[in-house]
C-alpha positions, 0 to 999 in steps of 0.5 A: 499500500505504501508503494501505491500511496508513493505513486499517487503522490509522485503523480500528484506532484508531476501533474501539479507541476504542470498546472499552467498547462491548457485545461483538459477537454473532459467534463470538468469537476469542481476545481477548488485548488487542490493538487491535480491527481491521476490515480492508476491502480491494477484494480480488481473486481469487487469481491477480490480474493488472494488465491484459491480455486477462482479464475485469475481475473478475480485474483489480486491483492486486496490492498488495491481495493482498499486504496481505491476506497481510501482515496475516494474518501479523501477525494475532496482534498484533490482535483481528480483528473483521472482514474485508470484501471491498469494491468497488473492483476494475476490475469494482467487485465485492466477493466474499467468496469472494476472501477466503475463498480466501486463508483456505484458504491461511492454514489450511494454514500455521496450525499452523506460525504457532501454534508461533511464537505461539498468539495467531494466530486460527484460519481458522474464526474469521476465516471467521466474521467475513468479510463481502461489501461492496456493489458492482455484484454486489449491484445497486448502480449506478455513476454 
């Protein structure tokens, strides 16, 4: 998990350093001057397991799911520029639908989060900046 947080921090610093760049052409969320962040994770589907007799597409380290949930709980502190599902699970697949599944859960608690801080981005905004990275499900060959 420390590695994931370090990656998020480094990306945030890199993106923040280029804050004078032209704005992106995606639906923009509320800007409040926080660090601009892109979160990339080898994100498993909900119900992830570490091992056992299940398909590789369901295997991953649970800390990836936990890191995404924690990130969303702190999303009010950042200007979220993107969420990227990366290939890195045991199956080397990247599926946008895995992040979208968590955003469906986020949407259920959004109104409560917003009571505490109006800077939380909407689930629709987060969906608009969610992307699928390259992996075997996109025809990439692992050597």
